[in-house]
C-alpha positions as CSV (number, residue, x, y, z in Angstrom):
1,X,-52.9,-2.5,3.5
2,X,-56.6,-2.0,3.4
3,X,-57.8,0.2,6.3
4,X,-54.3,1.6,6.9
5,X,-55.0,5.2,5.8
6,X,-53.3,8.6,6.4
7,X,-54.2,12.1,5.5
8,X,-52.4,14.2,2.9
9,X,-51.3,16.6,5.7
10,X,-49.6,13.7,7.5
11,X,-47.8,12.6,4.2
12,X,-46.5,16.2,3.6
13,X,-45.3,16.3,7.2
14,X,-43.5,13.1,6.9
15,X,-41.7,14.3,3.7
16,X,-40.8,17.7,5.3
17,X,-39.4,16.1,8.5
18,X,-37.5,13.4,6.6
19,X,-36.0,15.7,4.0
20,X,-34.5,18.0,6.7
21,X,-31.6,15.6,7.1
22,X,-30.4,15.7,3.4
23,X,-31.3,19.4,3.2
24,X,-29.2,20.5,6.1
25,X,-26.4,18.3,4.9
26,X,-26.2,19.7,1.4
27,X,-27.3,23.2,2.1
28,X,-25.7,25.7,2.1
29,X,-22.4,23.8,1.6
30,X,-22.9,23.2,-2.1
31,X,-24.9,26.4,-2.9
32,X,-22.4,28.7,-1.2
33,X,-19.6,27.1,-3.2
34,X,-21.4,28.2,-6.4
35,X,-23.4,31.2,-5.6
36,X,-21.3,32.8,-2.8
37,X,-23.4,35.3,-0.7
38,X,-26.5,34.9,-2.9
39,X,-26.8,31.2,-2.0
40,X,-29.7,32.0,0.3
41,X,-31.8,32.9,-2.8
42,X,-31.8,29.3,-4.1
43,X,-34.5,28.3,-1.6
44,X,-36.9,30.7,-3.1
45,X,-35.8,30.0,-6.7
46,X,-36.4,26.3,-6.1
47,X,-40.1,26.8,-5.5
48,X,-41.3,27.1,-9.2
49,X,-39.6,23.9,-10.5
50,X,-40.5,21.9,-7.4
51,X,-44.1,23.1,-7.8
52,X,-44.1,21.7,-11.4
53,X,-42.7,18.4,-10.2
54,X,-45.2,18.2,-7.4
55,X,-48.0,18.8,-9.9
56,X,-46.8,16.0,-12.1
57,X,-46.5,13.5,-9.2
58,X,-49.8,14.6,-7.7
59,X,-51.6,14.2,-11.1
60,X,-50.1,10.7,-11.7
61,X,-50.8,9.6,-8.1
62,X,-54.5,10.2,-8.1
63,X,-56.5,7.1,-8.4
64,X,-55.8,3.5,-7.3
65,X,-52.2,2.5,-6.6
66,X,-50.6,5.9,-6.1
67,X,-47.7,6.6,-8.3
68,X,-47.2,3.0,-9.2
69,X,-50.7,2.9,-10.5
70,X,-50.1,6.1,-12.4
71,X,-47.1,4.6,-14.2
72,X,-49.0,1.5,-15.1
73,X,-51.9,3.5,-16.5
74,X,-49.4,5.7,-18.5
75,X,-46.9,3.1,-19.8
76,X,-48.9,-0.1,-19.6
77,X,-48.7,-2.9,-17.0
78,X,-45.3,-4.3,-17.9
79,X,-43.4,-1.0,-18.5
80,X,-45.1,0.6,-15.5
81,X,-43.8,-2.2,-13.2
82,X,-40.4,-1.8,-14.7
83,X,-40.4,1.9,-13.9
84,X,-41.6,1.1,-10.4
85,X,-38.6,-1.3,-10.0
86,X,-36.3,1.6,-10.9
87,X,-37.8,3.7,-8.1
88,X,-37.6,0.8,-5.7
89,X,-33.9,0.2,-6.4
90,X,-33.3,3.9,-5.9
91,X,-35.1,3.9,-2.5
92,X,-32.9,1.0,-1.4
93,X,-29.8,2.8,-2.5
94,X,-30.9,5.8,-0.5
95,X,-31.4,3.6,2.5
96,X,-27.8,2.4,2.2
97,X,-26.4,5.9,1.7
98,X,-28.5,7.6,4.4
99,X,-27.7,4.9,6.8
100,X,-24.0,5.2,6.3
101,X,-24.0,9.0,6.5
102,X,-26.1,8.8,9.7
103,X,-23.7,6.3,11.3
104,X,-20.7,8.3,10.3
105,X,-22.2,11.5,11.8
106,X,-22.9,9.7,15.1
107,X,-19.3,8.5,15.3
108,X,-17.8,11.9,14.6
109,X,-20.3,13.5,17.0
110,X,-18.5,12.1,20.0
111,X,-18.3,8.3,19.7
112,X,-15.0,8.1,17.8
113,X,-14.1,4.7,19.2
114,X,-17.5,3.1,18.3
115,X,-18.4,1.1,15.3
116,X,-20.7,2.7,12.7
117,X,-22.4,-0.7,12.4
118,X,-23.8,-0.4,15.9
119,X,-25.5,2.9,15.4
120,X,-26.9,1.8,12.0
121,X,-28.2,-1.5,13.3
122,X,-30.1,0.1,16.2
123,X,-31.7,2.7,14.0
124,X,-32.7,0.2,11.3
125,X,-34.1,-2.1,14.0
126,X,-36.4,0.6,15.2
127,X,-37.4,1.6,11.7
128,X,-38.1,-2.0,10.6
129,X,-40.2,-2.5,13.8
130,X,-42.4,0.5,12.7
131,X,-42.4,-0.5,9.0
132,X,-43.9,-3.9,9.8
133,X,-46.8,-2.2,11.4
134,X,-49.3,0.4,10.1
135,X,-48.4,3.4,8.1
136,X,-50.9,5.4,10.1
137,X,-49.0,4.7,13.4
138,X,-45.8,5.8,11.8
139,X,-47.4,9.0,10.5
140,X,-48.6,9.8,14.0
141,X,-45.0,9.3,15.3
142,X,-43.7,11.5,12.5
143,X,-46.0,14.3,13.5
144,X,-44.4,14.4,17.0
145,X,-40.9,14.3,15.3
146,X,-42.0,17.2,13.1
147,X,-43.0,19.4,16.1
148,X,-39.7,18.7,17.9
149,X,-37.5,19.4,14.8
150,X,-39.5,22.5,13.7
151,X,-38.9,23.9,17.2
152,X,-35.2,23.1,17.0
153,X,-34.9,24.5,13.5
154,X,-36.7,27.8,14.5
155,X,-34.4,28.1,17.5
156,X,-31.2,27.6,15.6
157,X,-32.1,29.8,12.7
158,X,-33.5,32.5,14.9
159,X,-30.3,32.7,17.0
160,X,-28.2,32.7,13.8
161,X,-30.2,35.6,12.4
162,X,-29.7,37.5,15.6
163,X,-25.9,37.0,15.2
164,X,-26.0,37.7,11.5
165,X,-23.8,40.2,9.6
166,X,-25.9,41.6,6.8
167,X,-22.9,42.5,4.6
168,X,-22.3,38.8,4.1
169,X,-25.6,38.3,2.3
170,X,-26.4,41.8,1.0
171,X,-26.5,43.4,-1.4
172,X,-27.3,40.9,-4.2
173,X,-26.7,42.4,-7.6
174,X,-28.1,41.4,-10.9
175,X,-24.8,39.8,-11.9
176,X,-25.1,37.5,-8.9
177,X,-28.4,35.9,-10.2
178,X,-27.0,33.5,-12.8
179,X,-24.8,31.8,-10.2
180,X,-27.8,31.6,-7.8
181,X,-29.9,30.1,-10.6
182,X,-27.2,27.5,-11.3
183,X,-26.9,26.7,-7.6
184,X,-30.7,26.2,-7.4
185,X,-30.2,22.7,-8.9
186,X,-28.9,21.6,-5.5
187,X,-32.1,22.3,-3.4
188,X,-34.3,21.2,-6.3
189,X,-32.4,17.9,-6.6
190,X,-32.3,17.3,-2.8
191,X,-36.0,18.1,-2.2
192,X,-37.0,16.0,-5.3
193,X,-36.5,13.0,-3.0
194,X,-40.1,13.7,-2.0
195,X,-41.2,12.0,-5.3
196,X,-41.0,8.7,-3.4
197,X,-43.9,9.9,-1.2
198,X,-46.0,9.5,-4.3
199,X,-45.9,5.7,-3.9
200,X,-47.7,6.2,-0.5
201,X,-50.5,8.3,-2.1
202,X,-52.6,5.1,-2.6
203,X,-53.0,5.0,1.2
204,X,-54.0,8.7,1.5
205,X,-57.6,9.6,2.2
206,X,-58.4,12.2,-0.5
207,X,-60.0,15.4,0.8
208,X,-60.9,18.6,-0.7
209,X,-58.0,21.1,-0.7
210,X,-55.2,18.5,-0.7
211,X,-53.5,20.1,-3.7
212,X,-53.7,23.6,-2.1
213,X,-52.4,22.1,1.1
214,X,-49.5,20.6,-0.7
215,X,-48.6,23.9,-2.3
216,X,-48.5,25.5,1.1
217,X,-46.3,22.8,2.5
218,X,-43.9,23.2,-0.4
219,X,-43.8,26.9,0.0
220,X,-43.2,26.5,3.7
221,X,-40.3,24.1,3.0
222,X,-38.7,26.5,0.5
223,X,-39.0,29.4,3.0
224,X,-37.5,27.2,5.7
225,X,-34.4,26.3,3.6
226,X,-34.1,29.9,2.5
227,X,-34.0,31.1,6.2
228,X,-31.6,28.2,7.0
229,X,-29.2,29.3,4.3
230,X,-29.6,33.0,5.1
231,X,-28.7,32.4,8.7
232,X,-25.8,30.2,7.9
233,X,-24.2,32.5,5.3
234,X,-24.9,35.6,7.3
235,X,-23.4,34.1,10.4
236,X,-20.5,32.0,9.1
237,X,-19.8,33.6,5.7
238,X,-20.1,31.9,2.3
239,X,-16.5,30.8,2.1
240,X,-16.6,29.1,5.5
241,X,-20.0,27.5,4.7
242,X,-18.6,25.9,1.6
243,X,-15.8,24.3,3.7
244,X,-17.7,23.2,6.8
245,X,-19.1,19.7,6.8
246,X,-22.6,20.6,8.1
247,X,-23.1,24.4,8.6
248,X,-26.3,23.9,10.5
249,X,-24.6,22.2,13.4
250,X,-22.0,24.9,13.4
251,X,-24.8,27.4,13.7
252,X,-26.1,25.4,16.7
253,X,-22.9,26.2,18.5
254,X,-24.0,29.8,18.7
255,X,-27.3,29.0,20.3
256,X,-27.5,30.1,24.0
257,X,-28.1,32.8,26.5
258,X,-25.7,33.7,29.3
259,X,-27.0,32.5,32.6
260,X,-29.7,30.4,30.9
261,X,-28.5,27.8,28.4
262,X,-25.4,27.4,26.3
263,X,-23.6,24.9,24.1
264,X,-26.7,23.1,22.8
265,X,-25.2,21.7,19.6
266,X,-24.9,18.2,21.1
267,X,-28.6,18.3,22.0
268,X,-29.5,19.5,18.5
269,X,-27.4,16.6,16.9
270,X,-29.0,14.1,19.3
271,X,-32.6,15.2,18.4
272,X,-31.7,15.3,14.7
273,X,-31.8,11.5,14.8
274,X,-35.6,12.0,14.6
275,X,-35.2,13.2,11.0
276,X,-33.1,10.2,10.1
277,X,-35.7,8.0,11.6
278,X,-38.6,9.6,9.7
279,X,-36.8,9.7,6.3
280,X,-35.6,6.1,6.5
281,X,-39.0,5.0,7.7
282,X,-40.7,6.8,4.8
283,X,-38.3,5.1,2.4
284,X,-39.1,1.7,3.9
285,X,-42.9,2.3,3.7
286,X,-42.5,3.5,0.0
287,X,-40.5,0.3,-0.7
288,X,-43.3,-1.7,1.0
289,X,-45.9,0.0,-1.2
290,X,-44.0,-0.7,-4.4
291,X,-43.4,-4.3,-3.4
292,X,-47.2,-4.8,-2.9
293,X,-47.6,-3.9,-6.5
294,X,-44.7,-6.0,-7.8
295,X,-44.9,-9.2,-5.7
296,X,-48.4,-9.1,-4.2
297,X,-49.5,-8.7,-0.5
298,X,-48.3,-12.1,0.5
299,X,-44.6,-10.9,0.8
300,X,-45.3,-7.4,1.9
301,X,-44.5,-7.9,5.6
302,X,-41.2,-9.5,4.8
303,X,-40.1,-6.7,2.5
304,X,-39.0,-4.2,5.3
305,X,-36.7,-6.8,6.8
306,X,-35.2,-7.7,3.5
307,X,-34.7,-4.0,2.5
308,X,-33.2,-3.2,5.9
309,X,-30.8,-6.1,5.6
310,X,-29.7,-4.9,2.1
311,X,-29.3,-1.4,3.5
312,X,-27.2,-2.6,6.4
313,X,-24.9,-4.7,4.2
314,X,-24.8,-2.0,1.5
315,X,-23.9,0.8,3.9
316,X,-21.0,-1.2,5.3
317,X,-19.6,-2.7,2.1
318,X,-20.5,-0.2,-0.6
319,X,-19.2,2.8,1.4
320,X,-16.1,1.7,3.4
321,X,-15.7,5.3,4.7
322,X,-17.6,8.5,5.0
323,X,-15.8,10.1,2.1
324,X,-17.1,7.6,-0.4
325,X,-20.7,8.2,0.8
326,X,-20.3,12.0,0.8
327,X,-18.9,12.0,-2.7
328,X,-22.0,10.2,-4.0
329,X,-24.3,12.4,-1.8
330,X,-22.9,15.5,-3.4
331,X,-23.6,14.7,-7.1
332,X,-25.3,11.4,-7.7
333,X,-28.3,11.9,-5.3
334,X,-29.4,15.3,-6.6
335,X,-28.8,14.2,-10.3
336,X,-30.7,11.0,-9.9
337,X,-33.6,12.6,-8.1
338,X,-33.9,15.2,-10.8
339,X,-34.5,12.4,-13.3
340,X,-36.9,10.6,-11.1
341,X,-38.9,13.7,-10.2
342,X,-39.0,15.4,-13.5
343,X,-38.0,13.3,-16.5
344,X,-40.0,10.1,-15.7
345,X,-43.2,11.7,-14.3
346,X,-43.5,14.2,-17.2
347,X,-42.8,11.5,-19.7
348,X,-45.6,9.4,-18.1
349,X,-48.0,12.3,-18.3
350,X,-47.2,12.7,-22.0
351,X,-47.6,9.0,-22.7
352,X,-50.9,9.1,-20.7
353,X,-52.1,12.0,-22.8
354,X,-51.2,10.3,-26.0
355,X,-52.9,7.0,-24.9
356,X,-56.1,8.9,-23.9
357,X,-56.2,10.8,-27.2
358,X,-55.7,7.6,-29.2
359,X,-58.6,6.0,-27.3
360,X,-60.8,9.1,-28.1
361,X,-61.2,10.2,-24.5
362,X,-60.2,13.6,-23.0
363,X,-57.3,13.4,-20.5
364,X,-58.2,14.0,-16.8
365,X,-57.8,17.6,-15.7
366,X,-55.0,18.5,-13.3
């Protein structure tokens, strides 16, 4: 993968665009069920812990090999590769789950007589076609997807805020904060999926200000999900948000202007495929980067095809219906990503610090 380089800004944009799909799916359904009208605060409360996880991943990812190299330096070669395998298996599991949820959404969106396998096969074919080529080309495609989805997100959230009822989100009293803090585990767990982007850090051209740029992207992401939840709860109410499958698409039903444009939810759902494409592509490229460390460059081009095949079979046979996939998406994905984004990276930093101290050298500054 020599010569196939991207910028940190492109990597951050890929993660933001890809994580929109799991974010709008989980938020504010799960946060409203716990925090009621204070659910919108969870986006802002998620910033400090996510900033800590981002610092740990960024620190480990600096140097050759990205996050895989960081784990090898911290744990040793054998243990570092074993940890990388854990992340690789998780990324393949996410491919299966995201693929099944995407296919189910397309069927319920208006193709009730169609087979989910058809939709999944088409998307995976496009993603594999991109993953067998250069990461830089995929990153440029993701930039276009980001612009389109950012415009759609701003449009839907903007119209929802115009139709908002402030009494549904305000006032927030002191006694509401413990519930909001507990519900913050949801956005932290969902957005922690960005840890997989650390395995692509080895293909990022380092530039001055990358860390500061990452903090800005993270802050912008937290503000975006705050506004998303604020618009949903203020427009639909917390109780309805907790029962609706995807409140964001319900919000899109209210987008329109008499005599100009109306009923754009089908357009929003159609364009939202771009987020699925970017997220599944990012997962495949992360798997490809991990495989280059584990099995060498000889097999790298075959890895996307094998991973996509596993994802296709897993999506169809592990999750026979949407309900099984949604159940795991509700609790297993956030819980697993909390471990992968916090427990293992901070353990690696501690081990690296101890290793450096034993060798009589000062640890690298963050």
